[in-house]
C-alpha atoms as one frame of an Amber mdcrd trajectory, in Angstrom:
protein
   0.087  -0.192   0.261   1.361   3.490  -0.580   1.985   5.810   2.245  -0.501
   9.123   3.326   1.538  10.096   6.142   4.231   9.061   7.369   6.741   9.969
  10.423  10.393   9.157  10.977  12.394   9.542  13.810  16.079   8.826  12.559
  19.300   7.912  15.558  21.614   9.663  16.455  24.491   9.998  18.846  24.070
  12.066  21.803  26.543  13.184  24.100  25.315  10.902  27.055  25.547   7.803
  25.131  21.865   7.081  25.804  19.885   7.300  22.743  19.353   3.465  21.304
  20.698   3.485  17.618  16.964   2.555  16.217  14.947   4.149  13.114  11.142
   4.825  14.143   8.259   5.235  11.739   5.202   4.914  11.783   3.020   4.831
   8.029  -0.385   5.600   7.309  -1.798   3.807   4.718  -5.049   5.246   5.337
  -6.174   7.805   2.833  -8.811   9.324   4.104  -8.170   9.313   8.266 -10.004
  11.605  10.668  -7.713  14.453  11.964  -8.815  12.930  15.300  -7.159   9.696
  14.436  -4.518  11.580  12.926  -3.317  13.489  16.083  -3.916  10.115  17.516
  -1.140   8.164  15.035   1.473  10.776  15.942   1.127  10.576  19.817   1.538
   7.320  19.498   5.056   7.796  17.201   5.876  10.378  19.978   5.838   7.800
  22.562   7.942   5.553  21.086  10.310   8.010  19.820  10.858   8.614  23.306
   8.507  11.593  24.546   6.855  10.985  27.094   3.206  12.989  28.572   1.348
  12.483  31.327  -1.921  11.354  31.755  -3.674  14.261  32.089  -1.690  15.625
  28.865  -3.218  15.532  25.399  -2.400  17.059  21.818  -4.669  19.356  20.329
  -5.961  22.163  18.238  -6.676  24.877  20.067  -8.778  27.949  18.080  -7.547
  31.627  18.648 -10.511  34.024  18.587  -9.720  36.803  16.193  -9.689  40.165
  17.323
C-alpha cells in the first residue's frame, strides 16, 4: 500500500550515550484518516520515539479568537 502519512525518527549520536540506534517509522496508509485519528497516531509515534506525556496531557488544536 502507498503511504498517505509517514512520521520518521532517525537515530542520532547523543553525547550522553543514552539514545538507541533505532530508526522509528509510523506509516499511515489510510487516505481518509480523520484528524483525530491522525493526531492519535502522532501521539503514539512521539511515545515510541521516547517523548513522554502525563496522563492528563494530550495534543489538541486550539482555536484562537480573532481580535
